[in-house]
C-alpha positions as CSV (number, residue, x, y, z in Angstrom):
1,X,88.5,77.0,162.2
2,X,86.4,77.9,159.2
3,X,83.4,78.6,161.3
4,X,85.4,80.8,163.6
5,X,86.8,82.7,160.6
6,X,83.2,83.2,159.3
7,X,82.1,84.4,162.7
8,X,85.0,86.8,163.2
9,X,85.6,87.9,159.7
10,X,85.6,91.6,160.6
11,X,88.5,91.1,163.1
12,X,90.3,89.0,160.6
13,X,90.3,91.8,158.1
14,X,91.4,94.3,160.8
15,X,94.3,92.0,161.8
16,X,95.4,91.9,158.1
17,X,95.1,95.6,157.9
18,X,97.3,96.0,161.0
19,X,99.9,93.6,159.5
20,X,99.7,95.8,156.3
21,X,100.4,98.9,158.3
22,X,103.5,97.3,159.7
23,X,104.6,96.3,156.2
24,X,103.9,99.8,155.0
25,X,106.2,101.3,157.6
26,X,108.9,98.7,156.9
27,X,108.9,99.4,153.2
28,X,108.6,103.2,153.6
29,X,111.4,103.4,156.1
30,X,113.7,101.3,154.0
31,X,113.0,103.4,150.9
32,X,113.6,106.8,152.5
33,X,112.7,109.1,155.3
34,X,109.6,111.1,156.0
35,X,109.6,114.7,155.1
36,X,109.9,117.2,156.8
37,X,112.7,116.1,159.2
38,X,111.5,115.7,162.8
39,X,108.2,114.3,161.7
40,X,106.4,112.2,164.3
41,X,106.1,109.4,161.8
42,X,109.9,109.0,161.9
43,X,109.4,107.8,165.5
44,X,106.4,105.6,164.7
45,X,108.2,103.6,162.1
46,X,110.9,102.5,164.6
47,X,111.1,98.8,165.5
48,X,109.3,99.1,168.9
49,X,106.2,100.5,167.2
50,X,106.3,98.0,164.3
51,X,106.6,95.3,166.9
52,X,103.5,96.7,168.7
53,X,101.7,96.5,165.3
54,X,102.8,92.9,164.9
55,X,101.7,91.9,168.4
56,X,98.3,93.6,168.0
57,X,97.7,91.9,164.7
58,X,98.8,88.5,166.0
59,X,96.5,88.8,169.1
60,X,93.6,89.6,166.7
61,X,94.5,86.8,164.4
62,X,94.6,84.3,167.3
63,X,91.1,85.5,168.4
64,X,89.8,85.3,164.8
65,X,91.0,81.8,164.1
66,X,90.4,80.1,167.5
67,X,87.6,82.3,168.9
68,X,89.2,82.5,172.3
69,X,86.8,83.3,175.2
70,X,89.3,83.1,178.2
71,X,90.3,86.0,180.5
72,X,88.5,88.8,178.7
73,X,90.5,88.1,175.5
74,X,88.1,89.9,173.2
75,X,87.9,93.2,175.1
76,X,91.7,93.1,175.4
77,X,92.1,92.4,171.7
78,X,89.7,95.1,170.6
79,X,91.2,97.6,173.0
80,X,94.7,96.8,171.8
81,X,93.8,97.1,168.1
82,X,91.9,100.3,168.7
83,X,94.7,101.8,170.7
84,X,97.3,100.9,168.0
85,X,95.3,102.4,165.2
86,X,94.4,105.5,167.2
87,X,98.1,106.1,167.9
88,X,98.9,105.9,164.2
89,X,95.8,108.0,163.3
90,X,97.1,110.7,165.6
91,X,100.6,110.4,164.1
92,X,99.2,110.7,160.5
93,X,96.9,113.6,161.5
94,X,99.7,115.5,163.2
95,X,102.0,115.0,160.2
96,X,99.2,116.2,157.9
97,X,98.6,119.2,160.1
98,X,102.3,120.0,160.1
99,X,102.6,119.7,156.3
100,X,99.2,121.4,155.6
101,X,97.4,118.7,153.6
102,X,95.2,115.7,154.2
103,X,96.7,112.4,153.2
104,X,95.2,109.1,152.3
105,X,96.9,107.4,155.3
106,X,95.0,109.7,157.7
107,X,91.7,109.1,156.1
108,X,92.2,105.4,155.9
109,X,93.3,105.1,159.5
110,X,90.3,107.3,160.6
111,X,87.9,104.9,158.8
112,X,89.6,101.9,160.4
113,X,89.3,103.4,163.9
114,X,85.7,104.4,163.2
115,X,84.7,100.9,161.9
116,X,86.3,99.3,165.0
117,X,84.5,101.6,167.4
118,X,81.3,101.1,165.5
119,X,81.7,97.3,165.6
120,X,82.4,97.4,169.3
121,X,79.3,99.6,170.0
122,X,77.1,97.5,167.8
123,X,78.1,94.2,169.4
124,X,77.7,95.6,172.9
125,X,74.1,96.8,172.4
């Protein structure tokens, strides 16, 4: 397992970041609502989307720790993680556009998506 963790360290970090995003939404939702009302982030912090975050992070964690090579697991895992982060990047960007400012969450999710796409392209070539 240690060898798999060393080999897949990048995806381990991405799975932890995805868990962190879910925790962020759980904490932020329980401490108040997003402003202004009707913000798209009010929908993205609902239980189905937080469950999607947990599923994507768990799929990545399983790949990281056990280095699964069955049934196109890695492309499915990378696609799922990229899709989840892209959805939240769009949500953060739309919220920032609506409010008229650039937030840390948007920049952070952009760099997460960019690093995943970069890692996928580097490993393919």
